[in-house]
ZANUSE-180563 format. One record per residue (C-alpha): residue number from 1; residue in three letters; x, y, z. Coordinates in pm, whole numbers, plus 50000, padded with zeros to 5 digits. Layout:
ATOM     n   res       u       v       w
ATOM   NUM   ALA       X       Y       Z
...
% end
This chain:
ATOM     n   res       u       v       w
ATOM     1   UNK   97072   30385   84199
ATOM     2   UNK   96913   30038   84179
ATOM     3   UNK   96553   30001   84069
ATOM     4   UNK   96251   29808   84195
ATOM     5   UNK   95956   29759   83962
ATOM     6   UNK   95624   29696   84136
ATOM     7   UNK   95357   29562   83901
ATOM     8   UNK   95000   29588   84024
ATOM     9   UNK   94650   29560   83886
ATOM    10   UNK   94477   29899   83893
ATOM    11   UNK   94514   30239   84056
ATOM    12   UNK   94363   30215   84403
ATOM    13   UNK   94309   30510   84639
ATOM    14   UNK   94363   30283   84940
ATOM    15   UNK   94720   30208   84831
ATOM    16   UNK   94847   30558   84752
ATOM    17   UNK   94974   30630   85102
ATOM    18   UNK   95155   30297   85118
ATOM    19   UNK   95320   30356   84782
ATOM    20   UNK   95431   30702   84897
ATOM    21   UNK   95580   30564   85219
ATOM    22   UNK   95742   30272   85038
ATOM    23   UNK   95897   30503   84778
ATOM    24   UNK   96032   30737   85048
ATOM    25   UNK   96190   30448   85236
ATOM    26   UNK   96349   30297   84925
ATOM    27   UNK   96497   30632   84824
ATOM    28   UNK   96656   30653   85169
ATOM    29   UNK   96816   30314   85092
ATOM    30   UNK   96935   30433   84748
ATOM    31   UNK   96670   30243   84557
ATOM    32   UNK   96424   30380   84304
ATOM    33   UNK   96065   30255   84297
ATOM    34   UNK   95860   30253   83977
ATOM    35   UNK   95501   30128   83992
ATOM    36   UNK   95341   29982   83680
ATOM    37   UNK   94960   29986   83683
ATOM    38   UNK   94826   29728   83439
ATOM    39   UNK   94515   29940   83390
ATOM    40   UNK   94364   30264   83516
ATOM    41   UNK   94049   30091   83644
ATOM    42   UNK   93812   29801   83602
ATOM    43   UNK   93559   29878   83330
ATOM    44   UNK   93264   29869   83571
ATOM    45   UNK   93397   30119   83824
ATOM    46   UNK   93319   30489   83817
ATOM    47   UNK   93621   30666   83964
ATOM    48   UNK   93795   31001   83958
ATOM    49   UNK   94149   30882   83884
ATOM    50   UNK   94295   31232   83891
ATOM    51   UNK   94183   31273   84252
ATOM    52   UNK   94335   30939   84347
ATOM    53   UNK   94688   30998   84216
ATOM    54   UNK   94732   31376   84212
ATOM    55   UNK   94909   31376   84552
ATOM    56   UNK   95133   31078   84482
ATOM    57   UNK   95508   31105   84544
ATOM    58   UNK   95599   30779   84372
ATOM    59   UNK   95692   30725   84009
ATOM    60   UNK   95439   30531   83803
ATOM    61   UNK   95322   30433   83457
ATOM    62   UNK   94970   30330   83356
ATOM    63   UNK   94950   30074   83076
ATOM    64   UNK   94677   30049   82819
ATOM    65   UNK   94564   29692   82856
ATOM    66   UNK   94302   29469   82705
ATOM    67   UNK   94047   29345   82955
ATOM    68   UNK   93928   28989   82932
ATOM    69   UNK   93589   28976   83106
ATOM    70   UNK   93432   28656   83232
ATOM    71   UNK   93086   28662   83391
ATOM    72   UNK   93001   28396   83644
ATOM    73   UNK   92742   28315   83905
ATOM    74   UNK   92600   28598   84119
ATOM    75   UNK   92642   28818   83810
ATOM    76   UNK   93005   28864   83912
ATOM    77   UNK   93253   28982   83650
ATOM    78   UNK   93615   28875   83664
ATOM    79   UNK   93867   29086   83472
ATOM    80   UNK   94213   28985   83357
ATOM    81   UNK   94437   29256   83214
ATOM    82   UNK   94634   29145   82910
ATOM    83   UNK   94930   29359   82803
ATOM    84   UNK   95093   29257   82477
ATOM    85   UNK   95392   29487   82534
ATOM    86   UNK   95475   29431   82902
ATOM    87   UNK   95805   29271   82795
ATOM    88   UNK   95902   29593   82620
ATOM    89   UNK   95843   29787   82943
ATOM    90   UNK   96054   29539   83139
ATOM    91   UNK   96338   29569   82888
ATOM    92   UNK   96326   29948   82890
ATOM    93   UNK   96325   29980   83269
ATOM    94   UNK   96566   29691   83335
ATOM    95   UNK   96482   29660   83708
ATOM    96   UNK   96699   29481   83963
ATOM    97   UNK   96395   29350   84152
ATOM    98   UNK   96040   29290   84032
ATOM    99   UNK   95754   29280   84281
ATOM   100   UNK   95417   29158   84157
ATOM   101   UNK   95103   29182   84370
ATOM   102   UNK   94842   29046   84127
ATOM   103   UNK   94903   28691   84014
ATOM   104   UNK   94573   28668   83823
ATOM   105   UNK   94750   28835   83535
ATOM   106   UNK   94958   28714   83245
ATOM   107   UNK   95218   28977   83334
ATOM   108   UNK   95303   28780   83650
ATOM   109   UNK   95434   28492   83445
ATOM   110   UNK   95602   28722   83192
ATOM   111   UNK   95788   28923   83456
ATOM   112   UNK   95895   28611   83647
ATOM   113   UNK   96043   28457   83333
ATOM   114   UNK   96241   28773   83273
ATOM   115   UNK   96381   28762   83627
ATOM   116   UNK   96492   28402   83581
ATOM   117   UNK   96654   28482   83247
ATOM   118   UNK   96850   28782   83381
ATOM   119   UNK   96915   28647   83734
ATOM   120   UNK   96700   28912   83906
ATOM   121   UNK   96493   28878   84223
ATOM   122   UNK   96121   28812   84186
ATOM   123   UNK   95893   28891   84482
ATOM   124   UNK   95534   28768   84479
ATOM   125   UNK   95277   28961   84678
ATOM   126   UNK   94977   28757   84792
ATOM   127   UNK   94642   28845   84948
ATOM   128   UNK   94455   28527   84857
ATOM   129   UNK   94348   28271   85117
ATOM   130   UNK   94169   27937   85131
ATOM   131   UNK   93850   28127   85214
ATOM   132   UNK   93776   28231   84854
ATOM   133   UNK   93716   27908   84660
ATOM   134   UNK   93621   27969   84297
ATOM   135   UNK   93613   27806   83955
ATOM   136   UNK   93898   28023   83826
ATOM   137   UNK   94115   27936   84127
ATOM   138   UNK   94063   27566   84058
ATOM   139   UNK   94149   27605   83692
ATOM   140   UNK   94459   27820   83746
ATOM   141   UNK   94594   27646   84057
ATOM   142   UNK   94869   27449   83874
ATOM   143   UNK   94992   27770   83710
ATOM   144   UNK   94981   27959   84041
ATOM   145   UNK   95172   27679   84218
ATOM   146   UNK   95444   27705   83957
ATOM   147   UNK   95451   28083   83996
ATOM   148   UNK   95484   28052   84375
ATOM   149   UNK   95747   27779   84361
ATOM   150   UNK   95967   27984   84128
ATOM   151   UNK   95953   28309   84328
ATOM   152   UNK   96247   28423   84541
ATOM   153   UNK   96055   28599   84819
ATOM   154   UNK   95693   28651   84922
ATOM   155   UNK   95485   28917   85091
ATOM   156   UNK   95158   28802   85249
ATOM   157   UNK   94867   29005   85375
ATOM   158   UNK   94922   28852   85712
ATOM   159   UNK   94813   28522   85868
ATOM   160   UNK   94565   28363   85629
ATOM   161   UNK   94750   28474   85317
ATOM   162   UNK   95070   28328   85461
ATOM   163   UNK   94900   27995   85526
ATOM   164   UNK   94776   27986   85168
ATOM   165   UNK   95125   28058   85033
ATOM   166   UNK   95256   27764   85234
ATOM   167   UNK   94986   27541   85084
ATOM   168   UNK   95113   27652   84743
ATOM   169   UNK   95467   27537   84833
ATOM   170   UNK   95616   27871   84934
ATOM   171   UNK   95921   27852   85161
ATOM   172   UNK   95795   27981   85503
ATOM   173   UNK   96125   28147   85594
ATOM   174   UNK   96102   28361   85279
ATOM   175   UNK   95754   28497   85359
ATOM   176   UNK   95731   28850   85494
ATOM   177   UNK   95397   28925   85661
ATOM   178   UNK   95238   29259   85585
ATOM   179   UNK   94976   29440   85792
ATOM   180   UNK   94769   29574   85501
ATOM   181   UNK   94695   29918   85653
ATOM   182   UNK   94516   30226   85527
ATOM   183   UNK   94616   30588   85573
ATOM   184   UNK   94538   30592   85946
ATOM   185   UNK   94649   30953   85983
ATOM   186   UNK   94411   31073   85714
ATOM   187   UNK   94109   30891   85853
ATOM   188   UNK   94181   30984   86216
ATOM   189   UNK   94206   31350   86117
ATOM   190   UNK   93879   31314   85929
ATOM   191   UNK   93719   31152   86233
ATOM   192   UNK   93821   31438   86460
ATOM   193   UNK   93727   31706   86207
ATOM   194   UNK   93379   31571   86137
ATOM   195   UNK   93264   31510   86495
ATOM   196   UNK   93088   31844   86526
ATOM   197   UNK   92924   31808   86182
ATOM   198   UNK   92744   31481   86251
ATOM   199   UNK   92397   31631   86266
ATOM   200   UNK   92450   31828   85949
ATOM   201   UNK   92583   31523   85764
ATOM   202   UNK   92291   31306   85876
ATOM   203   UNK   92057   31556   85716
ATOM   204   UNK   92269   31551   85398
ATOM   205   UNK   92225   31174   85367
ATOM   206   UNK   91856   31177   85471
ATOM   207   UNK   91912   30993   85800
ATOM   208   UNK   91639   31084   86045
ATOM   209   UNK   91704   30827   86317
ATOM   210   UNK   91932   30853   86619
ATOM   211   UNK   92157   30559   86526
ATOM   212   UNK   92293   30413   86202
ATOM   213   UNK   92440   30081   86080
ATOM   214   UNK   92679   30124   85786
ATOM   215   UNK   92766   29884   85504
ATOM   216   UNK   93031   30004   85258
ATOM   217   UNK   93160   29812   84957
ATOM   218   UNK   93041   29631   84647
ATOM   219   UNK   92678   29532   84638
ATOM   220   UNK   92734   29167   84553
ATOM   221   UNK   92551   28860   84675
ATOM   222   UNK   92862   28721   84840
ATOM   223   UNK   92854   29024   85072
ATOM   224   UNK   92518   28900   85204
ATOM   225   UNK   92358   29227   85097
ATOM   226   UNK   92008   29077   85069
ATOM   227   UNK   92047   28917   85408
ATOM   228   UNK   92159   29247   85561
ATOM   229   UNK   91834   29407   85447
ATOM   230   UNK   91631   29115   85582
ATOM   231   UNK   91823   29113   85910
ATOM   232   UNK   91779   29485   85951
ATOM   233   UNK   91407   29447   85880
ATOM   234   UNK   91386   29200   86168
ATOM   235   UNK   91597   29420   86396
ATOM   236   UNK   91411   29743   86318
ATOM   237   UNK   91077   29601   86430
ATOM   238   UNK   91197   29659   86786
ATOM   239   UNK   91439   29944   86711
ATOM   240   UNK   91274   30217   86507
ATOM   241   UNK   91549   30465   86606
ATOM   242   UNK   91805   30292   86375
ATOM   243   UNK   91881   30335   86003
ATOM   244   UNK   92072   30114   85759
ATOM   245   UNK   92311   30302   85528
ATOM   246   UNK   92435   30096   85228
ATOM   247   UNK   92693   30258   85004
ATOM   248   UNK   92860   30190   84666
ATOM   249   UNK   92666   30072   84369
ATOM   250   UNK   92713   29757   84166
ATOM   251   UNK   92483   29530   83968
ATOM   252   UNK   92253   29431   84255
ATOM   253   UNK   92128   29778   84346
ATOM   254   UNK   91795   29755   84163
ATOM   255   UNK   91722   29414   84315
ATOM   256   UNK   91800   29550   84661
ATOM   257   UNK   91557   29836   84605
ATOM   258   UNK   91288   29587   84502
ATOM   259   UNK   91350   29380   84815
ATOM   260   UNK   91319   29689   85034
ATOM   261   UNK   90985   29773   84872
ATOM   262   UNK   90864   29413   84898
ATOM   263   UNK   90941   29388   85271
ATOM   264   UNK   90837   29746   85342
ATOM   265   UNK   91166   29805   85523
ATOM   266   UNK   91191   30153   85668
ATOM   267   UNK   91499   30371   85715
ATOM   268   UNK   91724   30210   85452
ATOM   269   UNK   91935   30468   85266
ATOM   270   UNK   92147   30390   84958
ATOM   271   UNK   92347   30682   84816
ATOM   272   UNK   92533   30630   84490
ATOM   273   UNK   92910   30578   84463
ATOM   274   UNK   93106   30804   84700
ATOM   275   UNK   93464   30915   84629
ATOM   276   UNK   93740   30879   84891
ATOM   277   UNK   93724   31240   85004
ATOM   278   UNK   93354   31193   85092
ATOM   279   UNK   93359   30841   85235
ATOM   280   UNK   93470   30976   85574
ATOM   281   UNK   93135   31153   85606
ATOM   282   UNK   92961   30815   85604
ATOM   283   UNK   93185   30666   85871
ATOM   284   UNK   93139   30976   86086
ATOM   285   UNK   92760   30943   86098
ATOM   286   UNK   92761   30566   86158
ATOM   287   UNK   92740   30398   86498
ATOM   288   UNK   92813   30040   86386
ATOM   289   UNK   92986   29900   86077
ATOM   290   UNK   92890   29563   85926
ATOM   291   UNK   93052   29338   85664
ATOM   292   UNK   92913   28984   85706
ATOM   293   UNK   93046   28833   85381
ATOM   294   UNK   93056   28457   85325
ATOM   295   UNK   93355   28482   85089
ATOM   296   UNK   93606   28759   85134
ATOM   297   UNK   93965   28877   85146
ATOM   298   UNK   94090   29143   85386
ATOM   299   UNK   93893   29450   85274
ATOM   300   UNK   94040   29776   85399
ATOM   301   UNK   93700   29925   85479
ATOM   302   UNK   93740   29742   85811
ATOM   303   UNK   94057   29939   85887
ATOM   304   UNK   93886   30263   85787
ATOM   305   UNK   93586   30197   86011
ATOM   306   UNK   93811   30128   86310
ATOM   307   UNK   93969   30473   86265
ATOM   308   UNK   93624   30618   86341
ATOM   309   UNK   93582   30424   86668
ATOM   310   UNK   93316   30200   86513
ATOM   311   UNK   93238   29852   86650
ATOM   312   UNK   93243   29592   86372
ATOM   313   UNK   92997   29310   86303
ATOM   314   UNK   93157   29079   86049
ATOM   315   UNK   93195   28710   85966
ATOM   316   UNK   93472   28459   86012
ATOM   317   UNK   93513   28451   85632
ATOM   318   UNK   93633   28813   85632
ATOM   319   UNK   93993   28726   85699
ATOM   320   UNK   94090   29057   85857
ATOM   321   UNK   93889   28922   86149
ATOM   322   UNK   94170   28680   86236
ATOM   323   UNK   94436   28949   86268
ATOM   324   UNK   94250   29265   86368
ATOM   325   UNK   93991   29109   86592
ATOM   326   UNK   93954   29179   86959
ATOM   327   UNK   93628   28996   86998
ATOM   328   UNK   93379   29135   87248
ATOM   329   UNK   93567   29467   87248
ATOM   330   UNK   93596   29600   86893
ATOM   331   UNK   93470   29311   86678
ATOM   332   UNK   93177   29074   86680
ATOM   333   UNK   93232   28776   86452
ATOM   334   UNK   92938   28585   86309
ATOM   335   UNK   92976   28209   86281
ATOM   336   UNK   92635   28101   86147
ATOM   337   UNK   92518   28390   85923
ATOM   338   UNK   92173   28383   86077
ATOM   339   UNK   91945   28685   86131
ATOM   340   UNK   91927   28599   86500
ATOM   341   UNK   92306   28609   86529
ATOM   342   UNK   92336   28946   86353
ATOM   343   UNK   92060   29096   86568
ATOM   344   UNK   92216   28940   86878
ATOM   345   UNK   92547   29119   86822
ATOM   346   UNK   92379   29448   86743
ATOM   347   UNK   92170   29422   87058
ATOM   348   UNK   92482   29328   87254
ATOM   349   UNK   92653   29649   87140
ATOM   350   UNK   92348   29853   87239
ATOM   351   UNK   92285   29682   87572
ATOM   352   UNK   92648   29716   87681
ATOM   353   UNK   92692   30070   87557
ATOM   354   UNK   92977   29967   87323
ATOM   355   UNK   92910   30217   87043
ATOM   356   UNK   93207   30422   87168
ATOM   357   UNK   93474   30150   87192
ATOM   358   UNK   93853   30127   87187
ATOM   359   UNK   93890   30039   86818
ATOM   360   UNK   94103   30345   86740
ATOM   361   UNK   94366   30244   86997
ATOM   362   UNK   94388   29903   86831
ATOM   363   UNK   94416   30020   86469
ATOM   364   UNK   94712   30243   86556
ATOM   365   UNK   94924   29927   86571
ATOM   366   UNK   94867   29875   86198
ATOM   367   UNK   95079   30139   86023
ATOM   368   UNK   95312   30132   85725
ATOM   369   UNK   95612   30213   85945
ATOM   370   UNK   95564   29878   86119
ATOM   371   UNK   95620   29686   85797
ATOM   372   UNK   95812   29884   85538
ATOM   373   UNK   96158   29851   85706
ATOM   374   UNK   96122   29474   85663
ATOM   375   UNK   96156   29532   85290
ATOM   376   UNK   96528   29567   85353
ATOM   377   UNK   96565   29186   85359
ATOM   378   UNK   96489   29186   84987
ATOM   379   UNK   96746   29452   84906
ATOM   380   UNK   97055   29274   85039
% end
């Protein structure tokens, strides 16, 4: 049986279902999949790793890596995993194909060199776009261009990632577009199972209002988290039956709490980090989901929210908006990042009774079974 080695950054609960489905498909094609995680987690994330991988069906190894941390503006930490013995792993496993989905790692260059030396296929997986300019991207761009140019095939997280690969000299006919889905079945079952518990769950999370706007992800400035609080403060002056629920803690939490106190904003709730098995409770009590970032990649929380029938208020910089968007029906895309625009879309949803929309019907088109068979082009 031939072997594919997939090298990725850290263990992620959002990817487990995909890895299971990919492994099952490859086995049916007489290929073995082994996933190499460069690290168990980023050093600033609190996570129950056992919960995230205990139901995996794929083979994997977790490396002990050194983490090079660089702090930059917005108090944002960038981590690069450095594995001194990745070459030993590659020699031991001797894969026929190497897939790498994290090019901000020294292992990307190491594994590509090995493929060239032994005449093996190297597949580069990309989720970056032109919408995330940064100092590290500028510095590493020549290296990344070389990495792209010397790859055999590419997988892009759909439209914007494909365009960025082409800018980096990737051959367009060798790019396979990927939908970047979540476990739709899991979240749809959760949505159905939690419908009758909505009142109970609202009490659990101290929500006393009739309606709720939900923000889920890292509390970083680039997510416009301060602006969300200010926008909600403006909106709530005429809508005291709404709450703002902000979930998942990072460095900015204390500053957010100070802003809430300074503005005297009512009905803002911020629970601490919530594990995957509990995150569905938050979607189930929400009426609208918002992610108005000014610098962003796909972010699978959008997919998750759509599984709960939630209308989405996001920004053009969140690049899932280009592929998932059905504007005026399931999505409302901000162009100017102004408080008036955010309030306008929220009022539009209310005035047109769009809280119960058709988002679930749309997200069903984004499943692993739509993409995984395309992997066969790499196996021939």
